N, C-alpha and C positions, 0 to 999 in steps of 0.2 A: 425514415432512416434507411439507407441502403444496407445491403448484406455485408458490405465491406466495413470491418470495424475501424474506428478512428485510430486505435493503436493495438498492435498485437505483438506479443513476444513468442517467438518460435524456437522451442528447444534451447532456451538460453541457459548457459552454464558460466560460472565464474570461479576460477581457481587462482588463489593467491599463493605465490611461492615465497616461503619464509625460511629462516634458518632452522626453525623447528619442524619443517616439513611442509608439504603442500596442504593448503586449506581450501577445500571445496565449499565455498560459501553459498553458491547457488548451483543446483544440479537439475538440468533438463526441465526447465520451467516454461510452460506454454500457457499464456493468458491473453484475454481480449477485453477491450472496453470500447463501447460505442459513444457517439456524440451525445452529450447530455446524460450519460450513464455514470454510475459509480461502481467501482471495484474496490472492495476492502481487502487488504492483505493483513492477516492476523497471525499471531504466534508469539512464543516467548522471545526474549532478547537473544540475539545471536542466531536466529533461525534463517536469516537471509533476506528479510523484508526490505531493509534499506538498500542493500546491494542491488536487489531486483529493481527497486525504484530508480536508483542512480543509472542503471543500464537503460531503463525505459526513457529517462530524461535525456539520454545522450551524454551523461556526465562520466560514464565509465564504458569501456569497450568490453564486451563479453569474450570469454575464452573460446566459447563455442555458441552456435546458434546466432540469431539475428533479430532485429526489431523492425517492424513495419509501421509506417505511418500513412494512413489513407491507402493502404494496399501496396505501398512502395517500400522496398528495402532501404533503410536509411543509409546503408553503406554505399548504395548505388546512386544516391542523390547528387544532383549538380550543386554547385556552390550557392546558387540562388535558392534552390529547394532546401538546402541545409539551413540557410538563413531563415526561411519561412518556418521550418521545423523548430528552430531555436525560439522563435517568437511565439509559436503556437503552443509549446509545452513549457510550462513554468513550474518551478519547484518552491515549496514553502517548507522551510527547515523546522526542526523540532524546537530549537532554543531561540526564543525571541530576544534574549539578551545578547546573543552572539551574531545573529543574522543581520543586524543593522550596524552601520558604521557609526561609532560613538561620536565622531567629530563632524558628522554631516547632519544637518537639520532634516526634519521630516520632509520638508519641501525638496531639499537636495536629494534625498533618497528616492522620492517619487518622480522627480523631474529628470533624473539622470537617464533612465531608459527612454523617456519621451524625446529628449534631445538627441540621444545617440542614434535613434532610428528615424529622426526627422518628423516626429509626430507633433512637435510643438514649434510654432513659428517664431515665438518670442517668449520673453520671460513672463509677460502677462498671460499669454496663452498657456504656458506651462503651469502657472499658478492656478488658473481656472480649472485646467484638467486635473491637476493634483487634488484640488478641492473636491471635484466630483468623485474622484476615486475614494477619498476618505468618506464621503457621504454614502457611497455604495457599501462600505463596511461599517456603517453606523457610528462613525466618529464625527459628531456634529456639536457645535458649528465648526466647520473645517478650518476657518481662519484662526481658531484658537490653538489648533494642533500644528499647522504648517510651519510656524517659526520655531517650534520646540525641538529639543534634541532628545534622543532615545532615553537618556537617564532621567528625563523629566516625565516619562510616561510609566504607567503600570505595566506588568507583564502582559495582561490581556490587551491593553492598548497597543503595545509593541507588536503583538502577533497580528492584530487587525491591520496595522501599518504594513506588515510583511505580506499579508493577503492582498492589500490594496496595491502594493508594488507588483505582485504577480499578475494583477489585472491590467496593468498599464499598457500592455501590448496586445490587448484583446485576445487572450489565449483561448484555445479550443479544449485544452486539457490542463488541469492543475494536479500536481503530485504533492500531496500533503503528508510529510513524514512525521508522524507523532505530533501533529501540529497543536494538540491541546493537552498533551501529557504533562507539561510543566506549569499548567495553569491551575488555579484554585477551582474547585468543583463548580461553584456558582458562576464564575467567569467562563469556565469551559462550556457550559450550556449555552451561554450567550454567543460565543464564537461559533459553536456548531450550528446554531440557528442562522447566523449570518451566512455561513457556508452553504447551508441548505437553501437559503433565499437566492444566493448567487447561482447555484446549480439550476434552480427553477427559472429564474428571470433571464439569465444570460445563456442558458443551454450549454453550460460548461461541463465537460466530463471530469471525473475525479478518480484518481488512484489514491485511496485513503489508507494510510498505514497506521495500525494501532495494535497494542498488545491487549487491549481491553474490549472484550466482546460486547459489553454493555454499550459502549460507544459505537461499535460496529452495528449493533442492532438499531441504535437511534439514527445514525447518519446513513447507513447503507440499505435501509429497507427499500425494496423496489429494484435493487441492483444485485450484483454478484459478490460472493465472498470466496477467498482462497485461503485455506488454512495451511500454514507452512511449518515444517519441522525439519531442522537440520538441513536446510537448503532445498528441500523438496516440497511440492504441494501434495498434501495427503487427503484433502477434501476440497471440492470445488463445486459450487452451485448457487442457487438463489439464496440471498442472505436470510430471508425469513424461514425458508425451508431448512437450511443448515442449522440455524440457531434454535429453532423450535423443535427440530427432530434430528439431532446430530447422529451420524452413523459411525464415523471413525472414533476409536477409543481416545485418541488424543484430543479431538474436538470436544468430546464429553468431559475430559479432564479439565480443559480450559473453562468450559461452562460451569463446572463444579466449583471453580474458584471465584465465580462472579457472585457477589453478595446478593442474597434474595430476601425481601421482606417477608414473603410467604414461606414458612418452613416446609410446608408440604410440597411446594413447587421446587424448592431447593433439594429436598430429599430425592425427588424424581430425577435430578441431574447428577447425583453423586456417583462417582465412578473412580474408586481408589486406584492409585498407581502402585506397581510393585516396587518402584524406586523413585525417589525424587531427584536423583543425580542425573544431570544431562551429560551425555557422552561428549568427548572432545571431537571437534571437527578434524583433528589430525589423526584420530584413531577411531574411525566410525565402526560401529558393530557390523558384523556380517548380516546378510539378509535384510530384513526390515530394520532400519536403524532405531525404531521405537520399541523393538521387542524386549530389551532389558527392563523397560518400565511398564509394558503393556499388561493389563489384567486379563486380556484375551489370548495371551501368548500360547502358541501351539508349536511344540517342538517338531522339527522336521522341515516345515515350510518357513515359518517366521524367522528362524535363525540361519537359514541357508539361501533363500531366494528373495531378492528385493522386489516388492510388489509394484506393479504399475497401476496407473489410474484406470479404473474400470467403470464404464457407464452403468449407472443404476437407475435409469429413466429420468429422475429429477435431479441427478447430480453425478459427480465422479468421485470415487473413493479408492484409495490405495491401501488395501488391507486384505490379507489372505483369508481371514476368518469372515469378515463382513461382506467382502466383495470378491469371491473366489475368481481367479483368472481362468476363463474357459479353456485357453490354450494349455495351461498347466494341468487342468483336469483331464483333458484328452491325452496328454503325454503320460500321466499317471495311469490311466486306464489301459493304454497301449502297453505300458511296461508290465502291468499285472497280467495282461493276457499273453 
């Protein structure tokens, strides 16, 4: 793999203008994912994960910052390069009940992109390619599923069809937005195994969005994880390192909410919050936006200065207490002198 990431977000921000005021859904997010790698985005609902993913997929234009694909700014791409980008980056939505057209058969759903992009020469060719796509996602025998309609399939089967559709154009990156959250636990594991197999066999990169750190641990091992809170990344590093040894108090709070079979292991992750209320995006707290809930809150810095991501050797953390900003430390010392 080259040093150039497959996809990179550079200082991306997204502000929605509403009657109730401006909503800063994403604020200065910079992330990278390489070919065949996985990047997990985790955080509570409303933290900006899906908006970040939509920007990465080219489904939304950021208010600030830009997206690079293979080192090229997507804004500066020619029409042909834009077409290649659209084919190379595919999106799997959260709801398998809404992501498929109810009046189109499974064959129709899978053959549409093949025909649109000239990848199928005939109906027979399209049928054969669609069958191979279903086999890739473990829906066999394929001929049993191709004539069916979405309402005739279970939730897990529909989501596998959605994944198969995302593979139709031989993508380099799949963005999966809470792709397993609406599935039963037993079915969820099967879908995750299928995605892991695809990642290994096809060398497809993933941006995997989830609010569940247990799923991030399962699917994202060997990759990176970005923990988001109210539109910003507060911890970013190797998935195993972050989950096994979290540093930011918000990451610790998320892990404390993950059910543990071993009580001793769970106790080691407990990290009580000062408040369970999440601030509104239209009225963000001053300084660190997590400070009203943070058990490590320190008056003076946390409530006045917004922390930036600081390199801690094995990860980046945005926290005045855990990862003091050296520039602020120097300024404080100079002020004292």
